[in-house]
C-alpha positions in Angstrom: 3.6 8.8 19.9 7.2 8.8 18.6 7.8 8.1 14.9 11.6 8.0 15.0 12.2 4.5 16.2 12.6 1.7 13.8 11.5 1.5 10.2 7.7 1.3 10.6 4.8 3.3 11.9 4.2 0.4 14.3 0.8 -0.3 15.7 0.2 -3.3 17.9 -3.1 -4.9 17.1 -4.8 -6.4 20.1 -6.1 -9.7 18.9 -6.1 -11.4 22.3 -2.6 -12.8 21.8 -3.8 -15.9 20.1 -2.5 -15.1 16.7 1.3 -14.9 16.6 2.7 -13.6 13.3 2.8 -16.4 10.7 6.3 -17.8 9.9 7.9 -16.6 6.7 6.7 -18.4 3.6 3.3 -19.1 4.9 1.7 -15.7 4.8 -1.1 -15.2 2.4 -3.0 -12.1 1.3 -5.2 -11.7 -1.7 -5.0 -9.1 -4.4 -8.7 -8.5 -3.7 -10.0 -5.9 -6.2 -7.2 -3.4 -5.7 -5.2 -1.6 -8.3 -2.4 -3.5 -10.0 0.8 -2.0 -11.3 2.7 -4.0 -13.9 2.1 -7.1 -15.9 -0.9 -9.0 -14.4 0.8 -12.2 -15.4 4.1 -11.4 -13.6 5.5 -14.3 -11.7 5.9 -12.4 -8.4 3.4 -10.2 -6.6 4.2 -7.6 -4.0 1.2 -6.6 -1.9 1.8 -3.4 0.0 -0.4 -2.5 3.0 0.2 1.1 3.5 -0.8 4.5 4.8 -0.6 7.7 2.7 0.3 9.8 5.8 2.8 7.5 7.4 6.4 8.9 7.1 7.9 5.5 6.7 5.6 4.7 3.8 6.7 8.0 2.3 10.3 7.0 2.8 9.6 3.7 1.0 8.0 5.6 -1.9 10.9 7.9 -2.4 13.9 5.7 -1.5 13.0 2.1 -2.4 9.9 1.9 -4.6 11.6 3.6 -7.7 14.2 0.9 -7.8 11.6 -1.9 -7.4 9.6 -0.3 -10.2 12.5 0.1 -12.6 14.1 -3.3 -12.0 11.2 -5.5 -11.6 7.8 -3.9 -12.4 8.7 -2.2 -15.6 10.5 -5.4 -16.8 7.4 -7.5 -16.3 8.8 -9.7 -13.5 6.8 -8.3 -10.6 3.3 -6.8 -10.2 2.5 -4.5 -7.4 -0.8 -4.2 -5.5 -1.5 -1.4 -3.1 -3.9 -2.1 -0.3 -4.9 0.5 2.3 -3.9 0.4 5.9 -4.7 3.9 7.2 -3.6 4.1 10.9 -6.2 5.7 13.2 -3.9 8.4 14.5 -3.2 9.7 11.0 -6.3 11.9 10.4 -5.7 12.3 6.6 -4.8 8.7 5.9 -8.4 7.4 5.6 -9.6 10.4 3.3 -6.4 9.9 1.2 -7.2 6.2 0.8 -10.8 6.9 -0.2 -9.6 9.7 -2.6 -7.4 7.2 -4.4 -10.2 4.7 -4.7 -12.5 7.4 -6.0 -10.0 8.2 -8.8 -9.7 4.4 -9.5 -13.5 4.2 -9.9 -13.4 6.9 -12.6 -10.1 6.1 -14.4 -9.1 2.6 -13.6 -5.8 1.2 -12.3 -3.6 3.6 -14.3 -5.4 6.6 -12.8 -5.2 5.1 -9.3 -1.4 4.9 -9.5 -1.1 8.5 -10.7 -3.2 9.6 -7.7 -1.1 7.3 -5.4 2.1 9.1 -6.6 0.5 12.6 -6.1 -0.5 11.7 -2.6 3.0 10.6 -1.6 4.7 13.4 -3.5 2.6 15.9 -1.5 2.5 14.0 1.8 3.0 17.2 3.9 -0.1 18.8 2.3 -2.8 16.2 2.6 -6.2 17.7 3.0 -9.5 16.9 1.4 -9.5 20.2 -0.6 -6.0 19.3 -1.9 -7.0 15.8 -2.7 -10.0 17.0 -4.8 -7.7 19.5 -6.6 -5.1 16.8 -7.4 -7.8 14.5 -8.7 -9.0 17.4 -10.9 -5.5 17.9 -12.3 -5.7 14.2 -13.4 -9.1 14.9 -14.9 -11.4 13.5 -12.3 -14.1 15.1 -10.1 -14.1 13.1 -6.8 -15.9 15.7 -4.6 -19.1 13.7 -4.0 -17.3 10.4 -3.8 -14.8 11.7 -1.2 -17.3 13.6 0.9 -19.7 10.6 1.1 -16.8 8.3 2.1 -18.0 6.0 -0.6 -15.1 3.5 -0.4 -14.6 3.5 3.4 -15.8 -0.1 3.7 -13.4 -1.1 0.9 -10.6 0.5 2.8 -11.6 -1.1 6.0 -11.7 -4.5 4.3 -8.1 -3.9 3.2 -7.1 -3.2 6.8 -8.8 -6.3 8.1 -7.0 -8.4 5.4 -3.7 -6.8 6.4 -4.2 -7.7 10.0 -5.1 -11.3 9.1 -1.8 -11.4 7.1 0.1 -10.4 10.2 0.7 -6.7 9.5 1.1 -4.7 12.7 2.3 -1.4 11.2 3.0 0.4 8.0 4.4 -0.2 5.5 3.9 -3.9 5.4 4.7 -6.0 2.4 3.9 -9.6 1.4 6.0 -10.9 -1.5 4.3 -13.8 -3.1 5.9 -16.2 -5.6 4.2 -18.4 -8.2 3.8 -21.1 -5.6 1.5 -18.9 -3.7 3.8 -18.7 -0.7 4.3 -15.2 0.8 7.2 -13.7 2.6 6.5 -10.7 4.8 8.7 -7.6 4.8 8.0 -5.1 7.5 8.9 -1.4 7.4 10.8 0.9 5.1 13.5 -1.7 4.2 16.3 -1.0 1.7 16.0 -2.1 -1.9 18.5 -5.0 -1.2 16.1 -6.6 1.2 13.4 -6.7 -1.4 15.8 -7.8 -4.2 17.0 -10.8 -2.2 13.4 -12.1 -1.6 12.2 -11.3 -5.1 15.2 -12.9 -6.8 14.6 -16.0 -4.7 11.1 -16.2 -6.0 12.0 -15.7 -9.6 
């Protein structure tokens, strides 16, 4: 499997071919009960379906996400929701997704986003032992939660919702305006691609 081509870790989902991707503006995905970053009353919502081990998701985290956070999230215009989409060939992606959920259970959304950052900052060192250690650094013991895969069904629900929203790889974003209409963005796109869509919805 080559990961050099194009901006996504692309996985084709076999759905029988009956479900072409929805046209732009008609995509919907719910926030579910996932962690929210930013003002919950923000006019625009970005839902990211992502994989902690995917190199393209890591690229988005380092190259694009900081600008989105600074310009839109920190200013109250956009809220961000992270939903899990661990790809089957990334062996550490599911444990990482569960680890972040375990931290959220103990410390709420703010703690979740700190763990989210740690996982991406240490993407080359993902292991269950390291995940437990990073959680401890944040003040949370997630050993039992992670070992029992407590939140596996929650992560699988995110994946199912992502597939229904037309995501076929990671990272996959749905940018939703106050009218409820969502525009999909696929892959590690530059900040300008997000800016154009967000500004159109503000």
